[in-house]
Structure formats: C-alpha cells, structure tokens
N, C-alpha and C positions, 0 to 999 in steps of 0.2 A: 553713214558715211554716204556719202553723196554721189556717185559713180557715175559717170558721162557716157565717157566709152572706154568698151575697151574687142579688143582686136589684135592679130601679128603683122609688122614687117619686118618679111623675110623669115628671120626664125625666132624675133624677138617677138613678147608677148608686150602691152602696152597698155595700162588700163591709165586714164584722165581721168580726176574727180574736180570737185566743185574748188574745192579748198587744199590750203598744207595743212590746214588742220585734217581731213576726211584723211587725205595720202600717208599720214604720218601715224594714224590709225587704223588704217588696212595694210602697208607696209608692216605692221609691228605684229596687226594680226596671223599676216599670213607666216612671216619670219616664226613667229611663236610656235605655230600649226608643223613648220617643216622640224623645227629644233626638236620639240613633245615628238615627231613621229621617228626619228633617228636617231637619240636619246631612246627608244622601245626596241631597240633593235640594237646598238651599241655601245661599247662603254665608255668612248668619250667624242666631243663634237670639236673638229678645233674649225674656227671659223676668223675672217679678217674684217676689219671695219675701217670705215673711213670716217674721219675728223674735219668737222666744218660744219658751222654756222644750220648750212640745208639742212645737215640730220637731226638738229633739236627736235622737233614733234616726232619722228618716227623714234631717236631714243626714249624718249620720255614715254612713246606708249609703249614702247619697249620694256622698260621698267616693271610701267604699270600690270603686267601680262603675268596671271598665276601659272605653278602649276610646273614651270623652266627648274629641272637641277642645275643652275650654273655650275655646282660643284664639279661636276664632269664637261666642263665648255673651255678648253682652249684660245684665249685670244691675243688675236692678233693684230696689228695694221700696218696701215697700206701705207706712211710717209713719214718724214718728219725732218727739218729744217735740222740746218747744216749753223751753228754758230750760236743762237739763241743761250743767254743764258737760265741755269738749273729753275730760277722760280719765272720765267718769263710766261707769260698764262699762254701766250699765243702756240706751246710748243704743243703740239698733234699727240701725244702720251697725257697730256697734261689735262688735256681735251676732252681725253676719253673717261680719262678717271671720273673728271666732273661731272661727267654727262653720263655715265651707268659703268663702270669699272668699282667706282667706291661703292656704289647701291647695289647693285646682283652676285659681287662678286665672287670673281669666275672663278673656276678652282687652280688656273692657270691665264697671267696676263705674263705677254712677252713684250717688251716696247721696246722699241728701234731707241737704242742710246742714243743723248744727242749733242753728246762731244765725242773724243776720238778720232783716230784715223779713218777716213770713211771709208776708204779699201776693205779697211780691217771688219768694221762696224755692216759692210754688204756681204762679207763673207761668214761673219758669225751670223748674221741674218737669214741667208741664204739656206743656211746645214738647221738650222732650225726649221723652218720651211721643210725641208726635204725631209722633215723626221718623218712623213708619214703624209696621206692624200689630207689635201684643205677643203673642207666637205663644205660650208659658208662664206658667201663673202659676199659683204655690207655696200654698198662703195656708192658715189655720186656723180660727176657730172660737170669740171668747170665752162667756167665762159668758152675757154678757147677749147673745149671739146677734148680737155683733156681727160686723163683717166688716170686717177692717182695726182704724182706729179710728171704723168708722161706728156708734156706740152707736145703740139707738134712738131718743132721744131729738132725734139729728142725722139720725139717713140718710134717702135720698130717691133708691130705686129708680128717678127720671129727672132725678137731680140737673143741674143746670149744667153745672157744673165736675167740671174730670178731677183736679184733687186741690185741698183746702180745710182752712181752720184751724177747728181743731173743739176745743168745749169738751169735755172727757169726765165720763163719768155717775160716779155715786160709787159703784155697781156692777163697772163699765173696772177703775178705780184700785184700791180692792178685790180686783179680780185679780189685780195685778200685785205686791201685797202675800201673797197667800196662795200665788201663781211664786213667793216666795224672792227676786224681781228688790228691793224695798224693806220698808225692816224696819217702818217705821210708813206709814198714809195720808198723813197729812202729807208724807213726803218726796215719795209721788208727784205729776213735778208735772199739769195741772190746767188744760195747753191740748195740741193735736199735732198737726200736720199729716199726711194720709189722702188717700189716693186713694178718691176714691167707689167707690160701686157702681157707676157702666154704665162706668166705667174700669175695672177688675175686670173686670165681666163682658165688658170687651172683648176677654178673650185670648183663642183661640183653645181651647184645651184649660187647662182648670181642672184639677188632684189640692189636696186639702181634706185635711188629714191633723186626724185632733181625737182623743188619746187620752185617758182620765184617768178618776177618780170624777165633778173637776170640774167637767166638761164635760158629763154625762148629763140634765142637763134641757136646756140647750140644744140637743144631737141630738136628742133626743126632740121638740122646740117643733119644730128644723126641718125634720125629716118627717114631721110631721102635726100643725100648723100651720096653718093660714091663710096665704097669700101674703103678708107684711102684715112695715109696718118696725116693730112689737112687737116681731118676732125677725128682722133681717135674711138671715140667715143661708135661712132660706127660699127666698132668690131664685134661690140655686144650684139649687133645683128645677122650674126656666124654662132653665137654661142645656143648649144642645143637646150639648154635651161636657164633662161633669165627673164624677169619679168621689169620694164621700165613702169615704176608710176609718178607722176607729172601732174598736173594740174591747169589750170583753166591759165592760170598766169604767163606760168614758163611755156605752154604747145596749145594751139588754134588746133581746130576741128582734124581729126587724121581722116586720112585718107589709106584704110586698110587693103590688107594685100587679098 
C-alpha cells in the first residue's frame, strides 16, 4: 500500500494513496480492524454502506478480510432510487447484495424498499435507524460534493429528518451516466430516498472512500472550501472521527493544518 500523504484538515483525517487499489485495501484494513475492536466489546455492530462504483475496490478488499463475525453486523445503506424495476441492476440494494452482502452474510440486512409510497418508506427506515446508535458509516463523495443523495440544492446540515425523499439534480444524475450505471441521462431516475446529512453524521465512526479523476473537484472543495451545502461533503471536516481515503487521481498534494 503506497501511502503518499496523511494529515488533518480541520477534524478530518486524510490519507492519500498512489492508486485506487491501494486506497481500497487500506480502507478495508482499517474498517476491518475497527469492526473487530467493536465486536470484542459489544454484541452487535450497526453500519451503513454506500453503493457506487467508487466503492468497488474497498468492498472487494473488505470481503477478503478474515476474522470478522458478520453474523453480528446489522447492515443498512444510505440511499435508493424511486421508480426502478425490481430487476434493475442499478438499484443500490441490489448492488450491495452483489458486491458485499451475498458474500459475507451479515446477521441483519435492512434494504431501503425500491417501491411504495416515499413518505412511508422514509418513516419506516427512520424507525429502523433510530432503534440503536449507528456505529460505522462507509461512504463516498459525489462529483457535485453530495453525501448519499444530499445534493447541494437539497442538502441541510441541520435537517430535521433522518430519511427523506429528494429530487436529484442534473450533476448527480449525469454522474450515474459517467459511472456507466445508465446509458443515457433520461434513463436515470429523478427521485430517490436518502439518509440525511445529520443521519450520516450521527455515525460514531466514518470511513470515506473517494478515488478517481472524476472526483478531483469534489475532493478539492471538500478539503478547501468554506463549510457550506454548496459542497455538502465539507461537513465531514467537522466530524470527530472521520477518515477520507483518496488517491493521486482524485487529489493533488494536500496542505494540511
């Protein structure tokens, strides 16, 4: 694992690697170590996952980690499209089943429903999240700086909701095309359900994996812009226990505090 730099921006710990492969292995190693520590002192661990191609290397490396008692891990995810068919491969719940859950078999998997009335979906999933504290959140950052589907137009650092339905902005929907998830912009849903920023920030420990040249502007804004919903990911700099894992394509040399 070629670690190029590490240091802090405000409260955010930043680790910059030579490649996305090295980033994924390092992040998985750190997440696995944290899970083992938690499982040594508590009966279960509740954790939230992001579903995106940017997470592929991390998820693959996490599967390869040994000695994690997944039967005591209760898994959630942070967003889901509204309106996709059951068999649609772009559904985030399906993505996580294919890239993680089917391999490691968590003791509980709570998928956000892909059909139904959005207000009822949000209320039900909020209730599940409120049942106990969230121990770990594994997330990414969007090209527009979003966290989950909290795009700049709908992001709220003091959101009163835990889960809400949102309209996806054009930059967010274009990212789904850029990532190869959809063939055209018109095919990308315009609505989704998302955990809010306060819900994500309530996690006791955050691990944020952001590789690739397409994320360069977002990472730069996250580290250097004023704290603002213009770049929702700037909020990560205020979390007491968050690590950003990035690579040389996504992040130029960083000036740390």
